[in-house]
All heavy atoms as an XYZ file, in Angstrom:
937
protein
N      53.884     18.039    115.663
C      54.393     19.275    116.209
C      55.477     19.012    117.249
O      56.494     19.672    117.252
C      53.227     20.073    116.797
C      53.585     21.454    117.207
S      53.977     22.497    115.822
C      54.030     24.044    116.623
N      55.247     18.048    118.138
C      56.266     17.739    119.149
C      57.598     17.391    118.507
O      58.649     17.830    118.954
C      55.839     16.566    120.031
C      54.754     16.938    121.012
O      54.427     18.094    121.182
N      54.181     15.935    121.633
N      57.544     16.604    117.447
C      58.773     16.173    116.783
C      59.501     17.365    116.193
O      60.710     17.509    116.336
C      58.431     15.163    115.693
C      59.653     14.631    114.941
C      59.226     14.004    113.663
N      58.425     15.061    113.041
C      57.670     14.964    111.969
N      57.593     13.892    111.348
N      56.975     15.947    111.495
N      58.761     18.270    115.541
C      59.390     19.426    114.907
C      59.907     20.433    115.929
O      60.926     21.080    115.710
C      58.404     20.121    113.965
C      58.047     19.257    112.771
O      58.798     18.311    112.459
O      57.010     19.527    112.147
N      59.201     20.590    117.042
C      59.615     21.562    118.053
C      60.711     21.009    118.946
O      61.457     21.758    119.546
C      58.423     21.993    118.916
C      57.435     22.849    118.176
S      56.190     23.693    119.185
C      55.930     22.680    120.594
N      60.783     19.704    119.081
C      61.793     19.098    119.930
C      61.400     19.023    121.394
O      62.180     18.534    122.210
N      60.216     19.516    121.734
C      59.726     19.454    123.116
C      58.221     19.196    123.080
O      57.550     19.558    122.111
C      60.010     20.751    123.898
C      59.402     21.971    123.194
C      61.498     20.940    124.144
C      59.487     23.258    123.966
N      57.673     18.606    124.136
C      56.218     18.411    124.192
C      55.469     19.748    124.226
O      55.997     20.756    124.697
C      56.015     17.646    125.504
C      57.335     17.031    125.817
C      58.360     17.978    125.264
N      54.237     19.735    123.738
C      53.416     20.949    123.708
C      53.290     21.604    125.081
O      53.364     22.824    125.201
C      52.001     20.651    123.184
C      51.991     20.224    121.726
O      52.971     20.497    121.011
O      50.993     19.618    121.311
N      53.093     20.798    126.122
C      52.930     21.358    127.471
C      54.210     22.060    127.926
O      54.152     23.076    128.615
C      52.520     20.272    128.465
O      53.470     19.228    128.483
N      55.360     21.557    127.534
C      56.627     22.210    127.872
C      56.735     23.531    127.135
O      57.213     24.518    127.682
C      57.805     21.330    127.507
C      57.956     20.058    128.267
C      56.972     19.336    128.901
C      59.161     19.347    128.475
N      57.499     18.217    129.467
C      58.844     18.188    129.226
C      60.471     19.555    128.077
C      59.812     17.262    129.597
C      61.428     18.643    128.444
C      61.099     17.507    129.200
N      56.316     23.534    125.873
C      56.374     24.744    125.056
C      55.598     25.869    125.725
O      56.080     26.997    125.822
C      55.813     24.457    123.655
C      55.718     25.674    122.772
C      56.851     26.339    122.345
C      54.478     26.144    122.362
C      56.762     27.453    121.524
C      54.378     27.250    121.541
C      55.525     27.907    121.118
N      54.421     25.570    126.233
C      53.595     26.584    126.887
C      54.300     27.154    128.116
O      54.299     28.362    128.341
C      52.239     25.993    127.278
C      51.311     26.969    127.937
C      50.788     28.068    127.024
O      50.822     27.910    125.794
O      50.345     29.101    127.558
N      54.933     26.297    128.905
C      55.663     26.748    130.093
C      56.832     27.645    129.677
O      57.014     28.741    130.221
C      56.158     25.543    130.921
C      57.137     25.978    132.011
C      54.971     24.795    131.521
N      57.628     27.185    128.717
C      58.782     27.966    128.274
C      58.344     29.289    127.660
O      58.986     30.323    127.874
C      59.623     27.162    127.281
C      60.237     25.868    127.801
C      61.029     25.174    126.706
C      61.095     26.103    129.028
N      57.247     29.260    126.908
C      56.737     30.477    126.290
C      56.326     31.496    127.346
O      56.652     32.683    127.251
C      55.560     30.147    125.371
C      54.977     31.285    124.551
C      56.012     31.856    123.601
C      53.773     30.788    123.770
N      55.603     31.047    128.369
C      55.194     31.961    129.452
C      56.412     32.566    130.137
O      56.452     33.761    130.399
C      54.332     31.238    130.485
C      53.029     30.707    129.967
C      52.044     31.809    129.751
N      50.821     31.249    129.199
C      49.639     31.769    129.353
N      49.491     32.882    130.033
N      48.590     31.212    128.808
N      57.402     31.735    130.431
C      58.613     32.254    131.078
C      59.372     33.196    130.152
O      59.887     34.227    130.591
C      59.524     31.101    131.518
C      59.038     30.288    132.704
C      59.916     29.058    132.909
C      58.986     31.136    133.963
N      59.439     32.843    128.872
C      60.155     33.678    127.912
C      59.532     35.048    127.726
O      60.226     36.021    127.431
N      58.228     35.149    127.927
C      57.513     36.419    127.752
C      57.443     37.244    129.034
O      56.927     38.353    129.019
C      56.093     36.150    127.257
C      56.043     35.663    125.840
C      54.623     35.458    125.410
N      54.543     35.190    123.987
C      53.450     34.835    123.369
N      52.313     34.699    124.051
N      53.450     34.610    122.076
N      57.916     36.695    130.128
C      57.838     37.370    131.420
C      59.138     38.124    131.686
O      60.222     37.564    131.491
C      57.598     36.329    132.541
O      56.389     35.632    132.241
C      57.476     36.987    133.894
N      59.049     39.368    132.142
C      60.277     40.109    132.474
C      61.132     39.317    133.472
O      60.622     38.773    134.451
C      59.751     41.397    133.121
C      58.375     41.569    132.549
C      57.842     40.168    132.363
N      62.410     39.219    133.180
C      63.313     38.449    134.027
C      63.247     36.965    133.787
O      63.994     36.199    134.391
N      62.326     36.526    132.932
C      62.167     35.103    132.575
C      61.978     34.228    133.801
O      62.508     33.126    133.891
C      63.330     34.604    131.726
C      63.563     35.436    130.512
N      62.643     35.542    129.497
C      64.603     36.243    130.168
C      63.112     36.359    128.568
N      64.290     36.803    128.956
N      61.174     34.727    134.751
C      60.908     33.979    135.987
C      59.503     34.264    136.450
O      58.993     35.368    136.280
C      61.931     34.321    137.061
C      61.923     35.768    137.484
C      63.066     36.143    138.435
N      64.322     36.053    137.728
C      65.388     35.358    138.147
N      65.369     34.775    139.308
N      66.478     35.291    137.430
N      58.875     33.248    137.023
C      57.525     33.368    137.579
C      57.417     32.489    138.809
O      58.087     31.450    138.889
C      56.453     32.890    136.583
C      56.210     33.801    135.407
S      54.939     33.118    134.291
C      53.444     33.453    135.228
N      56.544     32.904    139.715
C      56.239     32.025    140.845
C      55.622     30.751    140.301
O      54.838     30.772    139.349
C      55.261     32.703    141.795
C      55.900     33.838    142.580
C      54.893     34.486    143.463
N      54.374     33.451    144.374
C      53.918     33.688    145.579
N      53.860     34.911    146.037
N      53.472     32.716    146.337
N      55.974     29.639    140.894
C      55.482     28.344    140.430
C      53.961     28.303    140.415
O      53.368     27.808    139.453
C      56.038     27.221    141.317
C      57.531     27.003    141.192
S      58.003     26.119    139.706
C      57.429     24.479    140.126
N      53.322     28.830    141.453
C      51.852     28.787    141.502
C      51.241     29.640    140.403
O      50.240     29.250    139.800
C      51.333     29.253    142.876
O      51.886     30.533    143.184
C      51.687     28.272    143.963
N      51.832     30.791    140.110
C      51.320     31.647    139.046
C      51.500     30.987    137.680
O      50.627     31.071    136.814
C      52.017     33.013    139.057
C      51.716     33.814    140.309
O      50.678     33.544    140.958
O      52.525     34.710    140.640
N      52.630     30.334    137.505
C      52.893     29.643    136.244
C      51.935     28.470    136.067
O      51.411     28.254    134.967
C      54.347     29.197    136.198
C      54.881     28.622    134.899
C      54.597     29.515    133.694
C      56.383     28.354    135.019
N      51.674     27.738    137.128
C      50.716     26.625    137.059
C      49.344     27.140    136.641
O      48.686     26.544    135.776
C      50.636     25.905    138.409
N      48.907     28.251    137.229
C      47.627     28.850    136.842
C      47.641     29.280    135.383
O      46.676     29.071    134.651
C      47.303     30.063    137.717
C      46.917     29.690    139.135
O      46.583     28.514    139.381
O      46.959     30.593    139.999
N      48.739     29.890    134.947
C      48.833     30.410    133.585
C      48.726     29.310    132.540
O      48.203     29.540    131.449
C      50.143     31.186    133.408
N      49.211     28.123    132.862
C      49.165     27.016    131.903
C      48.063     26.018    132.232
O      48.007     24.931    131.657
C      50.541     26.315    131.762
C      51.588     27.258    131.215
C      50.989     25.694    133.070
N      47.187     26.409    133.163
C      45.992     25.624    133.508
C      46.316     24.218    134.019
O      45.723     23.234    133.587
C      45.035     25.544    132.309
O      44.651     26.826    131.911
N      47.257     24.153    134.949
C      47.598     22.895    135.613
C      47.283     23.031    137.090
O      47.397     24.129    137.656
C      49.097     22.602    135.480
C      49.467     21.740    134.306
C      49.476     22.257    133.026
C      49.829     20.413    134.484
C      49.833     21.477    131.950
C      50.190     19.623    133.409
C      50.189     20.157    132.134
N      46.948     21.924    137.733
C      46.854     21.925    139.192
C      48.272     22.083    139.731
O      49.249     21.810    139.027
C      46.246     20.613    139.685
O      47.146     19.544    139.441
N      48.395     22.494    140.980
C      49.742     22.686    141.529
C      50.510     21.364    141.554
O      51.693     21.333    141.231
C      49.685     23.326    142.911
O      48.982     22.502    143.807
N      49.841     20.272    141.915
C      50.509     18.968    141.924
C      50.911     18.515    140.535
O      52.026     18.020    140.325
N      50.020     18.676    139.582
C      50.328     18.302    138.203
C      51.445     19.146    137.633
O      52.320     18.656    136.916
N      51.430     20.425    137.976
C      52.473     21.310    137.460
C      53.819     20.989    138.097
O      54.848     21.049    137.418
C      52.128     22.784    137.675
C      53.167     23.677    137.071
C      53.264     23.813    135.702
C      54.095     24.319    137.868
C      54.259     24.593    135.128
C      55.085     25.106    137.315
C      55.162     25.248    135.937
N      53.827     20.626    139.359
C      55.088     20.271    140.015
C      55.741     19.095    139.296
O      56.952     19.120    139.027
C      54.855     19.926    141.500
O      54.372     21.107    142.156
C      56.128     19.443    142.175
N      54.957     18.089    138.939
C      55.501     16.938    138.202
C      56.010     17.359    136.817
O      57.067     16.915    136.380
C      54.462     15.819    138.094
C      54.203     15.123    139.436
C      53.285     13.928    139.312
N      51.926     14.273    138.901
C      50.983     14.746    139.710
N      51.253     14.915    140.993
N      49.774     15.024    139.265
N      55.250     18.221    136.144
C      55.677     18.725    134.834
C      56.981     19.515    134.977
O      57.926     19.309    134.207
C      54.579     19.605    134.227
C      54.900     20.269    132.893
C      55.033     19.224    131.794
C      53.815     21.275    132.542
N      57.035     20.401    135.950
C      58.237     21.213    136.170
C      59.440     20.335    136.507
O      60.566     20.630    136.080
C      57.991     22.240    137.264
N      59.213     19.265    137.263
C      60.306     18.333    137.577
C      60.932     17.794    136.292
O      62.162     17.733    136.168
C      59.805     17.149    138.415
C      59.482     17.507    139.850
O      59.902     18.583    140.324
O      58.771     16.699    140.500
N      60.097     17.386    135.345
C      60.608     16.827    134.079
C      61.349     17.891    133.267
O      62.418     17.619    132.715
C      59.463     16.216    133.268
C      58.887     14.955    133.907
C      57.926     14.213    133.002
N      56.773     14.981    132.593
C      55.639     15.096    133.272
N      55.503     14.484    134.430
N      54.633     15.804    132.807
N      60.782     19.091    133.209
C      61.429     20.171    132.443
C      62.755     20.560    133.101
O      63.752     20.814    132.411
C      60.486     21.391    132.324
C      59.192     20.999    131.595
C      61.167     22.529    131.596
C      58.113     22.074    131.635
N      62.769     20.583    134.417
C      63.993     20.929    135.150
C      65.072     19.869    134.933
O      66.245     20.202    134.759
C      63.686     21.096    136.630
C      64.860     21.614    137.438
C      64.498     21.900    138.873
O      63.594     21.240    139.432
O      65.146     22.790    139.453
N      64.692     18.590    134.938
C      65.668     17.513    134.708
C      66.353     17.666    133.355
O      67.510     17.287    133.198
C      65.001     16.143    134.797
C      64.925     15.601    136.209
C      64.600     14.120    136.252
N      63.311     13.793    135.655
C      62.143     13.803    136.307
N      62.100     14.116    137.584
N      61.025     13.500    135.689
N      65.642     18.234    132.382
C      66.225     18.451    131.054
C      67.060     19.733    130.985
O      67.637     20.043    129.957
C      65.122     18.496    129.990
C      64.438     17.168    129.778
C      65.385     16.091    129.269
O      66.212     16.376    128.381
O      65.294     14.952    129.780
N      67.076     20.490    132.083
C      67.897     21.695    132.141
C      67.274     22.930    131.505
O      67.975     23.911    131.261
N      65.955     22.884    131.242
C      65.306     23.998    130.554
C      64.800     25.068    131.520
O      64.623     26.228    131.127
C      64.160     23.484    129.684
C      64.556     22.399    128.670
C      63.347     21.973    127.852
C      65.688     22.859    127.779
N      64.545     24.670    132.752
C      64.187     25.617    133.805
C      64.968     25.241    135.054
O      65.527     24.142    135.144
C      62.676     25.653    134.130
C      62.205     24.320    134.727
C      61.853     26.066    132.911
C      60.781     24.359    135.291
N      65.015     26.156    135.992
C      65.545     25.850    137.320
C      64.619     26.510    138.334
O      63.877     27.424    138.003
C      66.991     26.305    137.488
C      67.187     27.796    137.554
C      68.654     28.173    137.810
N      68.782     29.605    137.890
C      68.909     30.426    136.859
N      68.958     29.928    135.633
N      69.002     31.734    137.029
N      64.679     26.012    139.547
C      63.880     26.607    140.622
C      64.792     27.446    141.504
O      65.934     27.067    141.762
C      63.221     25.521    141.456
C      62.112     24.809    140.727
C      61.466     23.807    141.697
N      60.337     23.147    141.105
C      60.347     21.906    140.635
N      61.446     21.184    140.666
N      59.261     21.374    140.139
N      64.249     28.572    141.937
C      64.949     29.440    142.879
C      63.968     29.827    143.970
O      62.768     29.960    143.702
C      65.431     30.718    142.196
C      66.517     30.534    141.185
C      66.958     31.853    140.557
O      66.350     32.912    140.845
O      67.908     31.808    139.765
N      64.478     30.061    145.177
C      63.569     30.553    146.222
C      63.104     31.968    145.879
O      63.844     32.743    145.277
C      64.431     30.557    147.483
C      65.825     30.257    147.065
C      65.824     29.851    145.635
N      61.897     32.287    146.242
C      61.351     33.636    146.050
C      61.813     34.478    147.235
O      61.436     34.207    148.374
C      59.823     33.570    145.982
C      59.182     34.895    145.658
O      59.841     35.946    145.809
O      58.006     34.895    145.259
N      62.619     35.478    146.980
C      63.174     36.310    148.060
C      62.090     37.078    148.818
O      62.274     37.443    149.964
C      64.192     37.296    147.493
C      65.424     36.627    146.975
C      66.453     37.646    146.514
N      67.412     36.981    145.662
C      67.855     37.463    144.527
N      67.459     38.643    144.104
N      68.716     36.789    143.813
N      60.968     37.334    148.143
C      59.890     38.090    148.786
C      58.954     37.197    149.605
O      58.193     37.700    150.419
C      59.095     38.859    147.734
C      59.912     40.003    147.141
C      59.167     40.653    146.033
N      59.213     39.701    144.906
C      58.943     39.995    143.669
N      58.535     41.193    143.357
N      59.050     39.110    142.721
N      58.989     35.900    149.339
C      58.109     34.976    150.059
C      58.847     33.646    150.206
O      58.930     32.868    149.250
C      56.798     34.795    149.282
C      55.801     33.887    149.989
O      56.162     33.257    151.016
O      54.663     33.797    149.509
N      59.364     33.393    151.383
C      60.185     32.198    151.593
C      59.416     30.902    151.402
O      60.007     29.842    151.239
C      60.816     32.227    152.988
C      61.881     33.302    153.100
C      62.585     33.255    154.422
N      61.632     33.484    155.502
C      61.887     33.319    156.769
N      63.069     32.908    157.149
N      60.969     33.558    157.691
N      58.091     30.979    151.397
C      57.294     29.762    151.186
C      57.172     29.406    149.710
O      56.778     28.306    149.365
C      55.884     29.965    151.751
C      55.859     30.221    153.246
C      54.510     30.713    153.663
N      54.267     31.999    153.004
C      53.115     32.643    152.975
N      52.065     32.126    153.570
N      52.989     33.799    152.375
N      57.505     30.338    148.841
C      57.281     30.158    147.403
C      58.595     29.899    146.665
O      59.682     30.224    147.147
C      56.605     31.392    146.825
N      58.451     29.327    145.485
C      59.591     29.093    144.602
C      59.298     29.731    143.254
O      58.140     29.869    142.850
C      59.840     27.596    144.433
N      60.368     30.113    142.580
C      60.256     30.675    141.239
C      60.743     29.651    140.221
O      61.710     28.928    140.477
C      61.127     31.931    141.109
C      60.826     33.082    142.051
C      61.918     34.143    141.937
C      59.472     33.680    141.731
N      60.080     29.610    139.074
C      60.587     28.859    137.934
C      61.332     29.866    137.072
O      60.818     30.959    136.796
C      59.447     28.236    137.141
N      62.557     29.527    136.679
C      63.412     30.438    135.924
C      63.834     29.746    134.635
O      64.294     28.597    134.652
C      64.665     30.823    136.748
C      65.538     31.786    135.978
C      64.259     31.407    138.095
N      63.686     30.448    133.526
C      64.112     29.928    132.229
C      65.637     29.925    132.183
O      66.276     30.948    132.433
C      63.547     30.812    131.117
C      63.760     30.366    129.686
C      62.983     29.087    129.409
C      63.312     31.460    128.719
N      66.237     28.795    131.872
C      67.696     28.704    131.748
C      68.111     29.113    130.338
O      67.269     29.255    129.440
C      68.182     27.271    132.011
O      67.651     26.412    130.986
C      67.775     26.776    133.393
N      69.398     29.265    130.145
C      69.908     29.560    128.800
C      69.520     28.449    127.827
O      69.071     28.705    126.712
C      71.426     29.737    128.837
C      72.005     30.156    127.499
C      73.500     30.440    127.571
O      73.992     30.847    128.636
O      74.161     30.242    126.536
N      69.662     27.217    128.271
C      69.275     26.063    127.444
C      67.773     26.099    127.160
O      67.335     25.781    126.055
C      69.654     24.768    128.152
C      69.398     23.522    127.350
C      69.834     22.261    128.098
O      70.587     22.323    129.075
N      69.351     21.117    127.640
N      66.981     26.505    128.151
C      65.542     26.636    127.956
C      65.209     27.710    126.939
O      64.307     27.553    126.119
N      65.946     28.816    126.981
C      65.746     29.888    125.997
C      66.064     29.423    124.589
O      65.347     29.750    123.639
N      67.112     28.628    124.456
C      67.467     28.080    123.138
C      66.391     27.118    122.643
O      66.012     27.149    121.465
C      68.826     27.381    123.212
C      69.973     28.346    123.425
C      71.280     27.651    123.775
O      71.335     26.394    123.795
O      72.254     28.373    124.052
N      65.888     26.274    123.540
C      64.817     25.341    123.173
C      63.560     26.111    122.781
O      62.874     25.738    121.822
C      64.525     24.382    124.332
N      63.266     27.179    123.511
C      62.101     28.004    123.183
C      62.257     28.631    121.809
O      61.317     28.615    121.008
C      61.892     29.080    124.251
C      60.781     30.087    123.977
C      59.427     29.399    123.809
C      60.736     31.132    125.085
N      63.409     29.178    121.511
C      63.626     29.793    120.190
C      63.462     28.774    119.066
O      62.843     29.073    118.037
C      65.002     30.456    120.121
C      65.067     31.722    120.931
O      64.052     32.373    121.185
N      66.252     32.076    121.378
N      63.992     27.577    119.259
C      63.846     26.510    118.255
C      62.368     26.152    118.088
O      61.867     26.008    116.974
C      64.650     25.289    118.677
C      64.535     24.125    117.729
C      65.304     22.919    118.223
C      65.053     21.725    117.315
N      65.594     20.487    117.851
N      61.669     26.016    119.213
C      60.251     25.652    119.165
C      59.418     26.755    118.528
O      58.495     26.476    117.760
C      59.744     25.358    120.578
N      59.742     28.009    118.828
C      59.001     29.126    118.225
C      59.179     29.164    116.713
O      58.227     29.438    115.975
C      59.444     30.464    118.837
C      58.818     30.811    120.170
C      59.507     32.021    120.783
C      57.328     31.057    120.018
N      60.382     28.878    116.258
C      60.630     28.843    114.811
C      59.742     27.793    114.146
O      59.097     28.066    113.130
C      62.120     28.558    114.536
O      62.896     29.611    115.112
C      62.406     28.463    113.048
N      59.682     26.608    114.737
C      58.828     25.545    114.188
C      57.359     25.912    114.301
O      56.580     25.702    113.360
C      59.099     24.224    114.916
N      56.973     26.495    115.432
C      55.575     26.864    115.667
C      55.105     27.911    114.649
O      54.039     27.763    114.054
C      55.443     27.392    117.092
C      54.058     27.733    117.499
N      53.048     26.786    117.586
C      53.494     28.913    117.854
C      51.933     27.372    117.978
N      52.169     28.657    118.146
N      55.906     28.929    114.445
C      55.541     29.979    113.480
C      55.461     29.398    112.073
O      54.546     29.728    111.307
C      56.540     31.161    113.564
C      56.365     32.119    112.394
C      56.373     31.893    114.891
N      56.367     28.510    111.737
C      56.330     27.868    110.424
C      55.035     27.074    110.235
O      54.392     27.149    109.177
C      57.535     26.946    110.264
O      57.470     26.246    109.042
N      54.633     26.343    111.272
C      53.375     25.580    111.213
C      52.176     26.515    111.085
O      51.248     26.237    110.321
C      53.216     24.693    112.444
C      54.015     23.434    112.386
N      53.555     22.287    111.806
C      55.261     23.155    112.816
C      54.474     21.347    111.878
N      55.523     21.852    112.489
N      52.181     27.598    111.829
C      51.068     28.558    111.741
C      50.968     29.148    110.338
O      49.872     29.278    109.795
C      51.235     29.675    112.767
C      50.979     29.289    114.217
C      51.307     30.461    115.133
C      49.546     28.823    114.424
N      52.107     29.491    109.773
C      52.092     30.038    108.406
C      51.572     29.005    107.411
O      50.768     29.331    106.543
C      53.492     30.498    108.010
C      53.881     31.794    108.648
C      55.190     32.328    108.088
N      55.500     33.596    108.704
C      56.645     33.876    109.308
N      57.614     32.975    109.343
N      56.842     35.044    109.848
N      52.043     27.772    107.545
C      51.653     26.721    106.598
C      50.189     26.316    106.719
O      49.530     26.069    105.715
C      52.510     25.472    106.814
O      53.848     25.733    106.530
N      49.696     26.227    107.943
C      48.381     25.632    108.169
C      47.282     26.623    108.506
O      46.105     26.247    108.531
C      48.470     24.573    109.273
C      49.448     23.492    108.950
N      49.218     22.538    107.992
C      50.678     23.233    109.447
C      50.259     21.730    107.908
N      51.156     22.128    108.776
N      47.633     27.873    108.768
C      46.616     28.847    109.149
C      46.637     30.043    108.210
O      45.726     30.239    107.420
C      46.786     29.310    110.626
C      45.734     30.342    110.997
C      46.711     28.121    111.571
N      47.675     30.841    108.297
C      47.645     32.112    107.560
C      47.765     31.945    106.048
O      47.214     32.763    105.312
C      48.730     33.084    108.070
O      50.017     32.493    107.897
C      48.499     33.437    109.523
N      48.442     30.911    105.578
C      48.610     30.759    104.127
C      47.298     30.429    103.411
O      47.172     30.649    102.214
C      49.651     29.689    103.806
O      49.163     28.409    104.161
N      46.324     29.902    104.148
C      45.053     29.546    103.520
C      44.020     30.673    103.616
O      42.906     30.530    103.119
C      44.472     28.231    104.108
C      45.439     27.078    103.853
C      44.169     28.376    105.581
N      44.396     31.791    104.247
C      43.480     32.912    104.401
C      43.848     34.036    103.434
O      45.027     34.255    103.152
C      43.542     33.465    105.841
C      43.155     32.505    106.961
C      43.413     33.157    108.312
C      41.705     32.083    106.840
N      42.835     34.745    102.995
C      43.093     35.931    102.162
C      43.656     37.033    103.058
O      43.595     36.951    104.297
C      41.787     36.405    101.522
O      40.916     36.933    102.517
N      44.182     38.082    102.448
C      44.715     39.212    103.213
C      43.628     39.809    104.106
O      43.879     40.128    105.270
C      45.280     40.265    102.267
N      42.433     39.921    103.579
C      41.326     40.471    104.363
C      40.981     39.549    105.539
O      40.774     40.014    106.668
C      40.096     40.674    103.477
C      38.919     41.283    104.211
C      37.696     41.479    103.306
O      37.787     41.252    102.084
O      36.658     41.849    103.863
N      40.938     38.244    105.280
C      40.651     37.282    106.352
C      41.733     37.311    107.429
O      41.439     37.189    108.619
C      40.517     35.866    105.794
C      39.237     35.657    105.009
O      38.303     36.469    105.166
O      39.189     34.681    104.239
N      43.004     37.473    107.027
C      44.089     37.556    108.007
C      43.912     38.776    108.909
O      44.162     38.704    110.116
C      45.454     37.587    107.317
C      45.893     36.220    106.812
C      47.351     36.199    106.395
N      47.686     37.130    105.343
C      47.587     36.884    104.039
N      47.160     35.694    103.623
N      47.920     37.791    103.151
N      43.464     39.892    108.341
C      43.210     41.098    109.148
C      42.099     40.839    110.158
O      42.218     41.214    111.338
C      42.855     42.279    108.251
S      44.247     42.929    107.330
N      41.015     40.204    109.716
C      39.908     39.882    110.626
C      40.369     38.904    111.708
O      40.033     39.070    112.887
C      38.719     39.286    109.866
C      38.008     40.252    108.992
N      37.387     41.380    109.465
C      37.827     40.263    107.650
C      36.849     42.049    108.459
N      37.105     41.393    107.342
N      41.124     37.907    111.292
C      41.626     36.908    112.228
C      42.518     37.556    113.289
O      42.398     37.265    114.486
C      42.385     35.819    111.455
C      42.836     34.651    112.274
C      41.945     33.916    113.036
C      44.163     34.262    112.262
C      42.364     32.824    113.783
C      44.591     33.174    113.001
C      43.693     32.457    113.765
N      43.402     38.440    112.870
C      44.287     39.140    113.812
C      43.470     39.980    114.797
O      43.764     39.999    116.001
C      45.276     40.023    113.055
N      42.434     40.631    114.301
C      41.579     41.436    115.179
C      40.880     40.551    116.200
O      40.833     40.871    117.390
C      40.543     42.206    114.348
C      39.622     43.097    115.183
C      38.531     43.758    114.344
N      37.784     42.838    113.492
C      36.835     41.997    113.929
N      36.516     41.941    115.200
N      36.209     41.195    113.090
N      40.378     39.417    115.764
C      39.699     38.481    116.667
C      40.680     37.953    117.717
O      40.352     37.890    118.908
C      39.063     37.322    115.870
C      37.885     37.858    115.058
C      38.638     36.180    116.783
C      37.390     36.902    113.982
N      41.884     37.597    117.299
C      42.874     37.094    118.247
C      43.254     38.155    119.281
O      43.399     37.844    120.465
C      44.121     36.599    117.514
C      43.959     35.315    116.715
C      45.223     35.006    115.917
C      43.590     34.160    117.627
N      43.403     39.411    118.858
C      43.691     40.494    119.818
C      42.552     40.655    120.803
O      42.781     40.863    122.005
C      43.963     41.807    119.082
C      45.347     41.888    118.459
C      45.665     43.305    117.967
N      44.742     43.778    116.961
C      44.820     43.551    115.660
N      45.838     42.803    115.192
N      43.942     44.037    114.812
N      41.321     40.571    120.310
C      40.149     40.693    121.204
C      40.167     39.579    122.242
O      39.943     39.818    123.436
C      38.838     40.646    120.384
O      38.846     41.743    119.463
C      37.627     40.717    121.276
N      40.411     38.344    121.809
C      40.456     37.214    122.732
C      41.608     37.357    123.728
O      41.441     37.105    124.922
C      40.595     35.904    121.952
C      39.376     35.498    121.133
C      39.718     34.310    120.235
C      38.202     35.181    122.035
N      42.771     37.776    123.239
C      43.900     37.982    124.142
C      43.585     39.029    125.205
O      43.808     38.799    126.390
C      45.116     38.439    123.335
C      46.357     38.712    124.201
C      47.351     39.633    123.553
N      46.741     40.919    123.277
C      47.143     41.731    122.303
N      48.130     41.397    121.510
N      46.544     42.897    122.109
N      43.052     40.145    124.783
C      42.768     41.237    125.706
C      41.696     40.843    126.728
O      41.759     41.268    127.883
C      42.330     42.488    124.952
C      43.454     43.072    124.102
O      44.624     42.679    124.301
O      43.148     43.916    123.225
N      40.747     40.032    126.309
C      39.680     39.605    127.219
C      40.154     38.578    128.237
O      39.515     38.370    129.260
C      38.522     39.018    126.411
N      41.292     37.953    127.975
C      41.766     36.872    128.845
C      43.088     37.176    129.526
O      43.783     36.258    129.949
C      41.874     35.582    128.028
C      40.516     35.083    127.645
O      39.787     34.582    128.494
N      40.139     35.232    126.387
N      43.433     38.423    129.645
C      44.692     38.763    130.325
C      44.482     38.909    131.802
O      43.516     39.218    132.334
C      45.278     40.056    129.768
C      45.893     39.825    128.427
C      46.630     41.047    127.899
O      46.562     42.127    128.458
N      47.323     40.872    126.813
């Protein structure tokens, strides 16, 4: 999957969260929580993603102690490429092996899990 997406799985999760957030920006601490990283571990991960130009850090205007992670244009392009590969893998390895009825049940289960964990 990493080879096809062009980015590590952990990076994909970060870019996906930012891509789905209005303004494509999140507080670093909130993003670390969202991807289940400790703040120290996430800082190191963000450093690597930032060095590749996929995110940038900005000060949070509402809280001078905090920083925001912002999806860059290059990060958005990487996310789109990764999503294309990800959806292709899901179709090949998950939905293509299920009947139409099973896909409906699966979608319902996924919505239930999503709603319970928001």
